All heavy atoms as a GROMACS GRO file, in nm:
protein
  612
    1MET      N    1   4.644   1.630  -1.823
    1MET     CA    2   4.506   1.618  -1.786
    1MET      C    3   4.418   1.672  -1.897
    1MET      O    4   4.452   1.770  -1.961
    1MET     CB    5   4.484   1.697  -1.658
    1MET     CG    6   4.373   1.642  -1.578
    1MET     SD    7   4.380   1.714  -1.414
    1MET     CE    8   4.214   1.697  -1.378
    2GLN      N    9   4.302   1.609  -1.920
    2GLN     CA   10   4.213   1.653  -2.026
    2GLN      C   11   4.122   1.764  -1.976
    2GLN      O   12   4.094   1.778  -1.857
    2GLN     CB   13   4.127   1.537  -2.074
    2GLN     CG   14   4.207   1.432  -2.148
    2GLN     CD   15   4.114   1.323  -2.200
    2GLN    OE1   16   4.006   1.307  -2.151
    2GLN    NE2   17   4.161   1.249  -2.299
    3GLY      N   18   4.066   1.839  -2.070
    3GLY     CA   19   3.972   1.946  -2.038
    3GLY      C   20   3.833   1.890  -2.016
    3GLY      O   21   3.812   1.770  -2.008
    4PRO      N   22   3.734   1.979  -2.006
    4PRO     CA   23   3.596   1.935  -1.983
    4PRO      C   24   3.543   1.857  -2.103
    4PRO      O   25   3.598   1.864  -2.212
    4PRO     CB   26   3.519   2.065  -1.964
    4PRO     CG   27   3.604   2.171  -2.026
    4PRO     CD   28   3.745   2.123  -2.016
    5ASP      N   29   3.437   1.782  -2.079
    5ASP     CA   30   3.375   1.706  -2.187
    5ASP      C   31   3.331   1.801  -2.297
    5ASP      O   32   3.292   1.914  -2.270
    5ASP     CB   33   3.252   1.629  -2.136
    5ASP     CG   34   3.291   1.512  -2.048
    5ASP    OD1   35   3.407   1.467  -2.058
    5ASP    OD2   36   3.207   1.468  -1.968
    6PRO      N   37   3.334   1.757  -2.422
    6PRO     CA   38   3.295   1.845  -2.531
    6PRO      C   39   3.148   1.890  -2.522
    6PRO      O   40   3.114   1.997  -2.567
    6PRO     CB   41   3.316   1.762  -2.657
    6PRO     CG   42   3.369   1.631  -2.614
    6PRO     CD   43   3.379   1.628  -2.468
    7GLY      N   44   3.062   1.811  -2.458
    7GLY     CA   45   2.922   1.847  -2.449
    7GLY      C   46   2.892   1.944  -2.336
    7GLY      O   47   2.782   1.995  -2.324
    8GLN      N   48   2.990   1.972  -2.250
    8GLN     CA   49   2.968   2.059  -2.136
    8GLN      C   50   3.059   2.180  -2.144
    8GLN      O   51   3.173   2.172  -2.186
    8GLN     CB   52   3.000   1.985  -2.006
    8GLN     CG   53   2.904   1.876  -1.970
    8GLN     CD   54   2.944   1.813  -1.837
    8GLN    OE1   55   3.059   1.824  -1.794
    8GLN    NE2   56   2.849   1.746  -1.774
    9ALA      N   57   3.006   2.293  -2.103
    9ALA     CA   58   3.090   2.411  -2.092
    9ALA      C   59   3.158   2.406  -1.956
    9ALA      O   60   3.105   2.352  -1.861
    9ALA     CB   61   3.004   2.536  -2.106
   10ALA      N   62   3.276   2.466  -1.947
   10ALA     CA   63   3.351   2.462  -1.822
   10ALA      C   64   3.276   2.537  -1.713
   10ALA      O   65   3.231   2.649  -1.731
   10ALA     CB   66   3.488   2.525  -1.843
   11GLY      N   67   3.257   2.470  -1.594
   11GLY     CA   68   3.196   2.535  -1.480
   11GLY      C   69   3.044   2.539  -1.483
   11GLY      O   70   2.983   2.600  -1.397
   12ARG      N   71   2.981   2.476  -1.580
   12ARG     CA   72   2.834   2.478  -1.587
   12ARG      C   73   2.779   2.337  -1.566
   12ARG      O   74   2.842   2.239  -1.604
   12ARG     CB   75   2.787   2.529  -1.724
   12ARG     CG   76   2.821   2.676  -1.744
   12ARG     CD   77   2.779   2.726  -1.878
   12ARG     NE   78   2.637   2.697  -1.905
   12ARG     CZ   79   2.584   2.698  -2.026
   12ARG    NH1   80   2.658   2.724  -2.131
   12ARG    NH2   81   2.457   2.672  -2.042
   13ASP      N   82   2.661   2.331  -1.508
   13ASP     CA   83   2.594   2.202  -1.490
   13ASP      C   84   2.536   2.158  -1.623
   13ASP      O   85   2.494   2.240  -1.704
   13ASP     CB   86   2.481   2.214  -1.387
   13ASP     CG   87   2.534   2.236  -1.247
   13ASP    OD1   88   2.648   2.192  -1.221
   13ASP    OD2   89   2.463   2.295  -1.164
   14PRO      N   90   2.533   2.028  -1.646
   14PRO     CA   91   2.471   1.980  -1.770
   14PRO      C   92   2.320   2.008  -1.767
   14PRO      O   93   2.260   2.022  -1.662
   14PRO     CB   94   2.500   1.831  -1.770
   14PRO     CG   95   2.523   1.795  -1.627
   14PRO     CD   96   2.583   1.919  -1.564
   15ALA      N   97   2.262   2.018  -1.884
   15ALA     CA   98   2.118   2.043  -1.893
   15ALA      C   99   2.043   1.924  -1.835
   15ALA      O  100   2.081   1.809  -1.859
   15ALA     CB  101   2.078   2.065  -2.039
   16PRO      N  102   1.940   1.947  -1.755
   16PRO     CA  103   1.866   1.835  -1.696
   16PRO      C  104   1.792   1.757  -1.805
   16PRO      O  105   1.742   1.813  -1.901
   16PRO     CB  106   1.768   1.901  -1.600
   16PRO     CG  107   1.756   2.043  -1.647
   16PRO     CD  108   1.886   2.076  -1.715
   17ASP      N  109   1.789   1.627  -1.788
   17ASP     CA  110   1.721   1.540  -1.882
   17ASP      C  111   1.573   1.538  -1.847
   17ASP      O  112   1.535   1.492  -1.739
   17ASP     CB  113   1.780   1.399  -1.872
   17ASP     CG  114   1.719   1.304  -1.974
   17ASP    OD1  115   1.648   1.352  -2.064
   17ASP    OD2  116   1.743   1.182  -1.962
   18PRO      N  117   1.485   1.589  -1.934
   18PRO     CA  118   1.342   1.594  -1.899
   18PRO      C  119   1.281   1.456  -1.883
   18PRO      O  120   1.186   1.439  -1.809
   18PRO     CB  121   1.278   1.669  -2.016
   18PRO     CG  122   1.381   1.679  -2.122
   18PRO     CD  123   1.513   1.647  -2.062
   19ALA      N  124   1.334   1.354  -1.949
   19ALA     CA  125   1.279   1.220  -1.936
   19ALA      C  126   1.312   1.160  -1.799
   19ALA      O  127   1.236   1.081  -1.746
   19ALA     CB  128   1.333   1.131  -2.047
   20ALA      N  129   1.426   1.196  -1.741
   20ALA     CA  130   1.467   1.142  -1.612
   20ALA      C  131   1.400   1.216  -1.498
   20ALA      O  132   1.394   1.165  -1.386
   20ALA     CB  133   1.618   1.150  -1.597
   21ASP      N  134   1.349   1.334  -1.522
   21ASP     CA  135   1.285   1.414  -1.418
   21ASP      C  136   1.139   1.372  -1.404
   21ASP      O  137   1.066   1.373  -1.502
   21ASP     CB  138   1.294   1.563  -1.457
   21ASP     CG  139   1.315   1.651  -1.336
   21ASP    OD1  140   1.348   1.597  -1.231
   21ASP    OD2  141   1.297   1.773  -1.350
   22PRO      N  142   1.094   1.332  -1.284
   22PRO     CA  143   0.955   1.294  -1.268
   22PRO      C  144   0.864   1.416  -1.283
   22PRO      O  145   0.909   1.530  -1.273
   22PRO     CB  146   0.947   1.236  -1.127
   22PRO     CG  147   1.063   1.294  -1.056
   22PRO     CD  148   1.169   1.318  -1.160
   23ALA      N  149   0.738   1.392  -1.304
   23ALA     CA  150   0.642   1.502  -1.318
   23ALA      C  151   0.643   1.584  -1.189
   23ALA      O  152   0.656   1.528  -1.080
   23ALA     CB  153   0.504   1.446  -1.345
   24PRO      N  154   0.628   1.716  -1.198
   24PRO     CA  155   0.637   1.800  -1.078
   24PRO      C  156   0.534   1.764  -0.971
   24PRO      O  157   0.564   1.768  -0.854
   24PRO     CB  158   0.613   1.941  -1.131
   24PRO     CG  159   0.628   1.933  -1.279
   24PRO     CD  160   0.609   1.792  -1.318
   25GLY      N  161   0.412   1.727  -1.008
   25GLY     CA  162   0.309   1.697  -0.910
   25GLY      C  163   0.311   1.554  -0.862
   25GLY      O  164   0.238   1.516  -0.772
   26LEU      N  165   0.396   1.471  -0.921
   26LEU     CA  166   0.398   1.329  -0.887
   26LEU      C  167   0.493   1.305  -0.770
   26LEU      O  168   0.608   1.347  -0.773
   26LEU     CB  169   0.444   1.248  -1.009
   26LEU     CG  170   0.438   1.098  -0.997
   26LEU    CD1  171   0.293   1.052  -0.982
   26LEU    CD2  172   0.498   1.033  -1.119
   27ASP      N  173   0.444   1.237  -0.668
   27ASP     CA  174   0.527   1.204  -0.552
   27ASP      C  175   0.608   1.079  -0.585
   27ASP      O  176   0.552   0.974  -0.614
   27ASP     CB  177   0.438   1.180  -0.430
   27ASP     CG  178   0.520   1.160  -0.304
   27ASP    OD1  179   0.642   1.184  -0.309
   27ASP    OD2  180   0.462   1.120  -0.202
   28VAL      N  181   0.739   1.091  -0.582
   28VAL     CA  182   0.826   0.981  -0.622
   28VAL      C  183   0.811   0.862  -0.528
   28VAL      O  184   0.812   0.748  -0.570
   28VAL     CB  185   0.974   1.028  -0.628
   28VAL    CG1  186   1.066   0.913  -0.660
   28VAL    CG2  187   0.988   1.139  -0.728
   29GLY      N  188   0.793   0.887  -0.399
   29GLY     CA  189   0.784   0.779  -0.301
   29GLY      C  190   0.645   0.721  -0.287
   29GLY      O  191   0.624   0.635  -0.203
   30ALA      N  192   0.550   0.766  -0.366
   30ALA     CA  193   0.413   0.716  -0.352
   30ALA      C  194   0.405   0.571  -0.399
   30ALA      O  195   0.456   0.537  -0.504
   30ALA     CB  196   0.318   0.802  -0.434
   31PRO      N  197   0.338   0.486  -0.319
   31PRO     CA  198   0.324   0.347  -0.362
   31PRO      C  199   0.225   0.335  -0.477
   31PRO      O  200   0.133   0.414  -0.489
   31PRO     CB  201   0.271   0.277  -0.237
   31PRO     CG  202   0.206   0.385  -0.158
   31PRO     CD  203   0.281   0.512  -0.189
   32THR      N  204   0.247   0.237  -0.559
   32THR     CA  205   0.157   0.217  -0.672
   32THR      C  206   0.031   0.146  -0.624
   32THR      O  207   0.027   0.090  -0.515
   32THR     CB  208   0.226   0.132  -0.780
   32THR    OG1  209   0.256   0.004  -0.722
   32THR    CG2  210   0.353   0.198  -0.830
   33ASP      N  211  -0.071   0.149  -0.708
   33ASP     CA  212  -0.196   0.082  -0.673
   33ASP      C  213  -0.175  -0.068  -0.659
   33ASP      O  214  -0.235  -0.132  -0.573
   33ASP     CB  215  -0.302   0.109  -0.780
   33ASP     CG  216  -0.354   0.252  -0.772
   33ASP    OD1  217  -0.335   0.316  -0.667
   33ASP    OD2  218  -0.413   0.298  -0.872
   34ALA      N  219  -0.090  -0.124  -0.742
   34ALA     CA  220  -0.064  -0.269  -0.735
   34ALA      C  221   0.002  -0.306  -0.603
   34ALA      O  222  -0.037  -0.406  -0.540
   34ALA     CB  223   0.024  -0.312  -0.851
   35ALA      N  224   0.098  -0.227  -0.559
   35ALA     CA  225   0.165  -0.256  -0.432
   35ALA      C  226   0.067  -0.242  -0.316
   35ALA      O  227   0.066  -0.324  -0.224
   35ALA     CB  228   0.284  -0.162  -0.413
   36ARG      N  229  -0.018  -0.140  -0.322
   36ARG     CA  230  -0.118  -0.120  -0.217
   36ARG      C  231  -0.215  -0.237  -0.214
   36ARG      O  232  -0.250  -0.286  -0.106
   36ARG     CB  233  -0.193   0.011  -0.242
   36ARG     CG  234  -0.296   0.042  -0.137
   36ARG     CD  235  -0.367   0.173  -0.167
   36ARG     NE  236  -0.464   0.202  -0.066
   36ARG     CZ  237  -0.589   0.155  -0.064
   36ARG    NH1  238  -0.629   0.075  -0.161
   36ARG    NH2  239  -0.672   0.186   0.032
   37SER      N  240  -0.257  -0.284  -0.331
   37SER     CA  241  -0.350  -0.397  -0.338
   37SER      C  242  -0.286  -0.523  -0.281
   37SER      O  243  -0.352  -0.600  -0.211
   37SER     CB  244  -0.392  -0.421  -0.482
   37SER     OG  245  -0.468  -0.313  -0.530
   38ARG      N  246  -0.158  -0.544  -0.311
   38ARG     CA  247  -0.089  -0.662  -0.257
   38ARG      C  248  -0.082  -0.656  -0.105
   38ARG      O  249  -0.108  -0.755  -0.037
   38ARG     CB  250   0.052  -0.672  -0.315
   38ARG     CG  251   0.057  -0.734  -0.452
   38ARG     CD  252   0.200  -0.772  -0.490
   38ARG     NE  253   0.291  -0.659  -0.484
   38ARG     CZ  254   0.312  -0.574  -0.584
   38ARG    NH1  255   0.248  -0.590  -0.698
   38ARG    NH2  256   0.397  -0.475  -0.572
   39ARG      N  257  -0.044  -0.538  -0.051
   39ARG     CA  258  -0.036  -0.525   0.094
   39ARG      C  259  -0.173  -0.542   0.160
   39ARG      O  260  -0.185  -0.606   0.264
   39ARG     CB  261   0.022  -0.388   0.132
   39ARG     CG  262   0.171  -0.377   0.110
   39ARG     CD  263   0.230  -0.256   0.181
   39ARG     NE  264   0.152  -0.136   0.166
   39ARG     CZ  265   0.161  -0.049   0.066
   39ARG    NH1  266   0.248  -0.071  -0.030
   39ARG    NH2  267   0.086   0.059   0.062
   40ARG      N  268  -0.277  -0.489   0.096
   40ARG     CA  269  -0.412  -0.500   0.151
   40ARG      C  270  -0.459  -0.646   0.149
   40ARG      O  271  -0.517  -0.695   0.246
   40ARG     CB  272  -0.509  -0.414   0.069
   40ARG     CG  273  -0.650  -0.413   0.122
   40ARG     CD  274  -0.736  -0.315   0.044
   40ARG     NE  275  -0.865  -0.301   0.102
   40ARG     CZ  276  -0.968  -0.382   0.078
   40ARG    NH1  277  -0.954  -0.481  -0.006
   40ARG    NH2  278  -1.084  -0.364   0.136
   41ALA      N  279  -0.431  -0.716   0.038
   41ALA     CA  280  -0.469  -0.857   0.029
   41ALA      C  281  -0.397  -0.939   0.136
   41ALA      O  282  -0.457  -1.026   0.200
   41ALA     CB  283  -0.439  -0.911  -0.110
   42GLN      N  284  -0.269  -0.911   0.156
   42GLN     CA  285  -0.191  -0.982   0.258
   42GLN      C  286  -0.249  -0.954   0.396
   42GLN      O  287  -0.266  -1.046   0.477
   42GLN     CB  288  -0.044  -0.937   0.252
   42GLN     CG  289   0.044  -0.998   0.358
   42GLN     CD  290   0.063  -1.146   0.339
   42GLN    OE1  291   0.059  -1.196   0.228
   42GLN    NE2  292   0.083  -1.218   0.447
   43PHE      N  293  -0.284  -0.829   0.423
   43PHE     CA  294  -0.342  -0.792   0.552
   43PHE      C  295  -0.474  -0.865   0.574
   43PHE      O  296  -0.499  -0.920   0.682
   43PHE     CB  297  -0.363  -0.641   0.559
   43PHE     CG  298  -0.444  -0.598   0.678
   43PHE    CD1  299  -0.387  -0.595   0.804
   43PHE    CD2  300  -0.576  -0.562   0.664
   43PHE    CE1  301  -0.461  -0.557   0.914
   43PHE    CE2  302  -0.652  -0.524   0.773
   43PHE     CZ  303  -0.594  -0.521   0.899
   44LEU      N  304  -0.561  -0.868   0.472
   44LEU     CA  305  -0.690  -0.934   0.487
   44LEU      C  306  -0.676  -1.085   0.508
   44LEU      O  307  -0.751  -1.145   0.584
   44LEU     CB  308  -0.779  -0.904   0.366
   44LEU     CG  309  -0.824  -0.758   0.355
   44LEU    CD1  310  -0.902  -0.737   0.226
   44LEU    CD2  311  -0.907  -0.718   0.475
   45ARG      N  312  -0.577  -1.145   0.439
   45ARG     CA  313  -0.552  -1.288   0.460
   45ARG      C  314  -0.512  -1.314   0.606
   45ARG      O  315  -0.563  -1.406   0.670
   45ARG     CB  316  -0.442  -1.338   0.367
   45ARG     CG  317  -0.491  -1.375   0.229
   45ARG     CD  318  -0.386  -1.454   0.152
   45ARG     NE  319  -0.261  -1.383   0.135
   45ARG     CZ  320  -0.234  -1.300   0.033
   45ARG    NH1  321  -0.324  -1.280  -0.060
   45ARG    NH2  322  -0.118  -1.241   0.024
   46GLU      N  323  -0.420  -1.232   0.656
   46GLU     CA  324  -0.375  -1.250   0.794
   46GLU      C  325  -0.488  -1.223   0.892
   46GLU      O  326  -0.499  -1.291   0.996
   46GLU     CB  327  -0.256  -1.159   0.822
   46GLU     CG  328  -0.131  -1.202   0.748
   46GLU     CD  329  -0.016  -1.105   0.766
   46GLU    OE1  330  -0.033  -1.001   0.833
   46GLU    OE2  331   0.092  -1.132   0.710
   47LEU      N  332  -0.573  -1.125   0.864
   47LEU     CA  333  -0.686  -1.094   0.951
   47LEU      C  334  -0.783  -1.212   0.957
   47LEU      O  335  -0.827  -1.251   1.066
   47LEU     CB  336  -0.757  -0.969   0.901
   47LEU     CG  337  -0.875  -0.920   0.985
   47LEU    CD1  338  -0.828  -0.878   1.123
   47LEU    CD2  339  -0.944  -0.806   0.916
   48ASN      N  340  -0.815  -1.269   0.842
   48ASN     CA  341  -0.905  -1.385   0.841
   48ASN      C  342  -0.844  -1.504   0.913
   48ASN      O  343  -0.913  -1.578   0.983
   48ASN     CB  344  -0.941  -1.422   0.697
   48ASN     CG  345  -1.037  -1.323   0.636
   48ASN    OD1  346  -1.114  -1.257   0.707
   48ASN    ND2  347  -1.035  -1.310   0.504
   49GLU      N  348  -0.713  -1.522   0.896
   49GLU     CA  349  -0.645  -1.631   0.965
   49GLU      C  350  -0.651  -1.610   1.116
   49GLU      O  351  -0.676  -1.705   1.192
   49GLU     CB  352  -0.499  -1.635   0.918
   49GLU     CG  353  -0.419  -1.751   0.971
   49GLU     CD  354  -0.278  -1.751   0.918
   49GLU    OE1  355  -0.258  -1.712   0.801
   49GLU    OE2  356  -0.187  -1.790   0.993
   50ALA      N  357  -0.632  -1.486   1.161
   50ALA     CA  358  -0.637  -1.457   1.304
   50ALA      C  359  -0.778  -1.479   1.359
   50ALA      O  360  -0.795  -1.531   1.470
   50ALA     CB  361  -0.593  -1.313   1.329
   51LYS      N  362  -0.880  -1.441   1.282
   51LYS     CA  363  -1.018  -1.462   1.327
   51LYS      C  364  -1.049  -1.611   1.338
   51LYS      O  365  -1.114  -1.655   1.432
   51LYS     CB  366  -1.116  -1.395   1.231
   51LYS     CG  367  -1.122  -1.246   1.248
   51LYS     CD  368  -1.224  -1.185   1.154
   51LYS     CE  369  -1.230  -1.034   1.169
   51LYS     NZ  370  -1.328  -0.976   1.076
   52ALA      N  371  -1.002  -1.689   1.240
   52ALA     CA  372  -1.026  -1.833   1.244
   52ALA      C  373  -0.956  -1.895   1.365
   52ALA      O  374  -1.012  -1.983   1.433
   52ALA     CB  375  -0.976  -1.898   1.115
   53LEU      N  376  -0.835  -1.851   1.393
   53LEU     CA  377  -0.762  -1.901   1.509
   53LEU      C  378  -0.836  -1.866   1.637
   53LEU      O  379  -0.849  -1.948   1.728
   53LEU     CB  380  -0.621  -1.843   1.511
   53LEU     CG  381  -0.534  -1.882   1.630
   53LEU    CD1  382  -0.510  -2.032   1.630
   53LEU    CD2  383  -0.404  -1.806   1.627
   54GLN      N  384  -0.886  -1.744   1.644
   54GLN     CA  385  -0.959  -1.701   1.764
   54GLN      C  386  -1.086  -1.784   1.784
   54GLN      O  387  -1.120  -1.820   1.896
   54GLN     CB  388  -0.995  -1.553   1.755
   54GLN     CG  389  -1.053  -1.497   1.883
   54GLN     CD  390  -1.083  -1.350   1.872
   54GLN    OE1  391  -1.114  -1.300   1.766
   54GLN    NE2  392  -1.073  -1.281   1.984
   55GLU      N  393  -1.154  -1.818   1.674
   55GLU     CA  394  -1.274  -1.902   1.685
   55GLU      C  395  -1.240  -2.041   1.738
   55GLU      O  396  -1.317  -2.100   1.813
   55GLU     CB  397  -1.342  -1.914   1.549
   55GLU     CG  398  -1.420  -1.790   1.511
   55GLU     CD  399  -1.494  -1.807   1.380
   55GLU    OE1  400  -1.516  -1.923   1.338
   55GLU    OE2  401  -1.528  -1.704   1.321
   56ARG      N  402  -1.125  -2.094   1.697
   56ARG     CA  403  -1.085  -2.226   1.747
   56ARG      C  404  -1.044  -2.221   1.893
   56ARG      O  405  -1.071  -2.313   1.970
   56ARG     CB  406  -0.970  -2.281   1.662
   56ARG     CG  407  -1.012  -2.329   1.526
   56ARG     CD  408  -0.904  -2.411   1.459
   56ARG     NE  409  -0.776  -2.345   1.449
   56ARG     CZ  410  -0.738  -2.268   1.347
   56ARG    NH1  411  -0.821  -2.248   1.247
   56ARG    NH2  412  -0.619  -2.213   1.345
   57VAL      N  413  -0.978  -2.114   1.932
   57VAL     CA  414  -0.924  -2.104   2.067
   57VAL      C  415  -1.032  -2.066   2.167
   57VAL      O  416  -1.037  -2.119   2.278
   57VAL     CB  417  -0.808  -2.003   2.071
   57VAL    CG1  418  -0.760  -1.979   2.212
   57VAL    CG2  419  -0.694  -2.053   1.986
   58LYS      N  420  -1.120  -1.974   2.129
   58LYS     CA  421  -1.224  -1.926   2.221
   58LYS      C  422  -1.361  -1.941   2.157
   58LYS      O  423  -1.421  -1.844   2.112
   58LYS     CB  424  -1.198  -1.778   2.255
   58LYS     CG  425  -1.065  -1.755   2.322
   58LYS     CD  426  -1.045  -1.610   2.352
   58LYS     CE  427  -0.911  -1.590   2.420
   58LYS     NZ  428  -0.881  -1.450   2.442
   59PRO      N  429  -1.416  -2.063   2.154
   59PRO     CA  430  -1.541  -2.085   2.083
   59PRO      C  431  -1.660  -2.009   2.142
   59PRO      O  432  -1.748  -1.966   2.069
   59PRO     CB  433  -1.561  -2.235   2.090
   59PRO     CG  434  -1.470  -2.285   2.194
   59PRO     CD  435  -1.361  -2.185   2.210
   60ARG      N  436  -1.664  -1.992   2.273
   60ARG     CA  437  -1.778  -1.922   2.333
   60ARG      C  438  -1.781  -1.776   2.292
   60ARG      O  439  -1.885  -1.722   2.255
   60ARG     CB  440  -1.773  -1.933   2.486
   60ARG     CG  441  -1.892  -1.868   2.554
   60ARG     CD  442  -1.890  -1.886   2.702
   60ARG     NE  443  -1.902  -2.026   2.738
   60ARG     CZ  444  -1.887  -2.073   2.859
   60ARG    NH1  445  -1.855  -1.991   2.958
   60ARG    NH2  446  -1.901  -2.202   2.885
   61ARG      N  447  -1.665  -1.712   2.295
   61ARG     CA  448  -1.658  -1.572   2.254
   61ARG      C  449  -1.688  -1.558   2.105
   61ARG      O  450  -1.755  -1.464   2.063
   61ARG     CB  451  -1.518  -1.516   2.284
   61ARG     CG  452  -1.506  -1.369   2.252
   61ARG     CD  453  -1.373  -1.315   2.292
   61ARG     NE  454  -1.363  -1.308   2.436
   61ARG     CZ  455  -1.254  -1.267   2.501
   61ARG    NH1  456  -1.147  -1.232   2.434
   61ARG    NH2  457  -1.252  -1.263   2.632
   62ALA      N  458  -1.642  -1.655   2.027
   62ALA     CA  459  -1.668  -1.650   1.883
   62ALA      C  460  -1.817  -1.666   1.854
   62ALA      O  461  -1.873  -1.599   1.767
   62ALA     CB  462  -1.588  -1.760   1.812
   63ARG      N  463  -1.884  -1.754   1.930
   63ARG     CA  464  -2.027  -1.774   1.910
   63ARG      C  465  -2.103  -1.646   1.946
   63ARG      O  466  -2.195  -1.606   1.874
   63ARG     CB  467  -2.076  -1.890   1.997
   63ARG     CG  468  -2.224  -1.917   1.981
   63ARG     CD  469  -2.265  -2.043   2.058
   63ARG     NE  470  -2.404  -2.073   2.033
   63ARG     CZ  471  -2.505  -2.031   2.108
   63ARG    NH1  472  -2.481  -1.957   2.215
   63ARG    NH2  473  -2.629  -2.064   2.080
   64ALA      N  474  -2.064  -1.583   2.055
   64ALA     CA  475  -2.129  -1.457   2.095
   64ALA      C  476  -2.107  -1.350   1.988
   64ALA      O  477  -2.198  -1.273   1.956
   64ALA     CB  478  -2.075  -1.411   2.230
   65ALA      N  479  -1.988  -1.345   1.931
   65ALA     CA  480  -1.959  -1.247   1.826
   65ALA      C  481  -2.044  -1.274   1.702
   65ALA      O  482  -2.093  -1.181   1.638
   65ALA     CB  483  -1.810  -1.250   1.790
   66ARG      N  484  -2.060  -1.403   1.667
   66ARG     CA  485  -2.146  -1.438   1.552
   66ARG      C  486  -2.290  -1.396   1.577
   66ARG      O  487  -2.358  -1.346   1.487
   66ARG     CB  488  -2.139  -1.589   1.524
   66ARG     CG  489  -2.021  -1.630   1.439
   66ARG     CD  490  -2.040  -1.770   1.382
   66ARG     NE  491  -2.081  -1.868   1.480
   66ARG     CZ  492  -1.999  -1.938   1.558
   66ARG    NH1  493  -1.868  -1.919   1.547
   66ARG    NH2  494  -2.044  -2.026   1.644
   67MET      N  495  -2.338  -1.419   1.700
   67MET     CA  496  -2.476  -1.380   1.733
   67MET      C  497  -2.494  -1.229   1.725
   67MET      O  498  -2.596  -1.180   1.674
   67MET     CB  499  -2.512  -1.430   1.875
   67MET     CG  500  -2.507  -1.580   1.888
   67MET     SD  501  -2.624  -1.662   1.781
   67MET     CE  502  -2.764  -1.666   1.886
   68ARG      N  503  -2.396  -1.154   1.773
   68ARG     CA  504  -2.405  -1.007   1.764
   68ARG      C  505  -2.406  -0.962   1.618
   68ARG      O  506  -2.481  -0.872   1.581
   68ARG     CB  507  -2.287  -0.942   1.838
   68ARG     CG  508  -2.305  -0.938   1.988
   68ARG     CD  509  -2.203  -0.847   2.053
   68ARG     NE  510  -2.066  -0.888   2.025
   68ARG     CZ  511  -1.997  -0.976   2.097
   68ARG    NH1  512  -2.052  -1.034   2.202
   68ARG    NH2  513  -1.874  -1.005   2.064
   69GLN      N  514  -2.322  -1.025   1.536
   69GLN     CA  515  -2.318  -0.991   1.394
   69GLN      C  516  -2.452  -1.021   1.327
   69GLN      O  517  -2.501  -0.942   1.247
   69GLN     CB  518  -2.204  -1.067   1.325
   69GLN     CG  519  -2.195  -1.045   1.176
   69GLN     CD  520  -2.159  -0.903   1.138
   69GLN    OE1  521  -2.111  -0.826   1.218
   69GLN    NE2  522  -2.186  -0.868   1.013
   70GLN      N  523  -2.511  -1.135   1.358
   70GLN     CA  524  -2.641  -1.169   1.301
   70GLN      C  525  -2.747  -1.068   1.343
   70GLN      O  526  -2.831  -1.029   1.263
   70GLN     CB  527  -2.682  -1.310   1.344
   70GLN     CG  528  -2.603  -1.420   1.277
   70GLN     CD  529  -2.635  -1.556   1.334
   70GLN    OE1  530  -2.715  -1.569   1.426
   70GLN    NE2  531  -2.570  -1.659   1.280
   71MET      N  532  -2.742  -1.027   1.469
   71MET     CA  533  -2.840  -0.928   1.517
   71MET      C  534  -2.821  -0.795   1.444
   71MET      O  535  -2.918  -0.730   1.405
   71MET     CB  536  -2.824  -0.909   1.668
   71MET     CG  537  -2.927  -0.819   1.729
   71MET     SD  538  -3.095  -0.882   1.710
   71MET     CE  539  -3.091  -1.020   1.824
   72ARG      N  540  -2.697  -0.757   1.423
   72ARG     CA  541  -2.670  -0.633   1.348
   72ARG      C  542  -2.725  -0.642   1.207
   72ARG      O  543  -2.784  -0.548   1.156
   72ARG     CB  544  -2.520  -0.606   1.343
   72ARG     CG  545  -2.470  -0.514   1.453
   72ARG     CD  546  -2.329  -0.471   1.424
   72ARG     NE  547  -2.244  -0.585   1.403
   72ARG     CZ  548  -2.146  -0.624   1.486
   72ARG    NH1  549  -2.119  -0.556   1.592
   72ARG    NH2  550  -2.076  -0.729   1.461
   73MET      N  551  -2.705  -0.757   1.143
   73MET     CA  552  -2.751  -0.774   1.006
   73MET      C  553  -2.904  -0.776   0.999
   73MET      O  554  -2.964  -0.728   0.903
   73MET     CB  555  -2.695  -0.902   0.944
   73MET     CG  556  -2.544  -0.897   0.924
   73MET     SD  557  -2.489  -0.753   0.832
   73MET     CE  558  -2.543  -0.795   0.670
   74ARG      N  559  -2.968  -0.830   1.100
   74ARG     CA  560  -3.114  -0.833   1.101
   74ARG      C  561  -3.173  -0.693   1.117
   74ARG      O  562  -3.279  -0.664   1.063
   74ARG     CB  563  -3.165  -0.921   1.215
   74ARG     CG  564  -3.177  -1.064   1.176
   74ARG     CD  565  -3.245  -1.144   1.285
   74ARG     NE  566  -3.156  -1.256   1.316
   74ARG     CZ  567  -3.118  -1.293   1.436
   74ARG    NH1  568  -3.161  -1.230   1.542
   74ARG    NH2  569  -3.037  -1.393   1.452
   75THR      N  570  -3.107  -0.610   1.194
   75THR     CA  571  -3.163  -0.477   1.222
   75THR      C  572  -3.118  -0.373   1.121
   75THR      O  573  -3.167  -0.261   1.123
   75THR     CB  574  -3.123  -0.430   1.364
   75THR    OG1  575  -2.981  -0.429   1.373
   75THR    CG2  576  -3.181  -0.521   1.469
   76PHE      N  577  -3.027  -0.411   1.031
   76PHE     CA  578  -2.978  -0.315   0.932
   76PHE      C  579  -3.079  -0.297   0.822
   76PHE      O  580  -3.136  -0.393   0.771
   76PHE     CB  581  -2.844  -0.364   0.873
   76PHE     CG  582  -2.783  -0.268   0.777
   76PHE    CD1  583  -2.718  -0.157   0.823
   76PHE    CD2  584  -2.791  -0.290   0.642
   76PHE    CE1  585  -2.660  -0.067   0.734
   76PHE    CE2  586  -2.735  -0.201   0.553
   76PHE     CZ  587  -2.669  -0.090   0.600
   77ARG      N  588  -3.108  -0.172   0.785
   77ARG     CA  589  -3.204  -0.143   0.678
   77ARG      C  590  -3.128  -0.121   0.549
   77ARG      O  591  -3.037  -0.041   0.541
   77ARG     CB  592  -3.285  -0.016   0.711
   77ARG     CG  593  -3.371  -0.030   0.831
   77ARG     CD  594  -3.501  -0.088   0.787
   77ARG     NE  595  -3.585  -0.104   0.905
   77ARG     CZ  596  -3.715  -0.100   0.898
   77ARG    NH1  597  -3.774  -0.079   0.785
   77ARG    NH2  598  -3.786  -0.118   1.006
   78TRP      N  599  -3.169  -0.184   0.440
   78TRP     CA  600  -3.108  -0.165   0.309
   78TRP      C  601  -3.162  -0.044   0.248
   78TRP      O  602  -3.232   0.012   0.209
   78TRP     CB  603  -3.127  -0.286   0.219
   78TRP     CG  604  -3.051  -0.403   0.271
   78TRP    CD1  605  -3.101  -0.507   0.339
   78TRP    CD2  606  -2.911  -0.429   0.260
   78TRP    NE1  607  -3.002  -0.595   0.372
   78TRP    CE2  608  -2.885  -0.549   0.324
   78TRP    CE3  609  -2.805  -0.359   0.201
   78TRP    CZ2  610  -2.759  -0.604   0.330
   78TRP    CZ3  611  -2.681  -0.414   0.209
   78TRP    CH2  612  -2.657  -0.534   0.272
   0.00000   0.00000   0.00000
């Protein structure tokens, strides 16, 4: 049987690689901005699709919702 690797002392852990170690304050599981933007875009697409479907299925309720939205926009002060 061979002895320990020449780069390692017997019974000691190898030195940690600083390049492989993430920054101490950085959360490894944190999603990136690009991934968040993709998920948000997908959510907004599905939301708009659901609203369009609801307008087709329940036109009276959709008309009332449009009227309420218009009233809100009229009374909103810039």
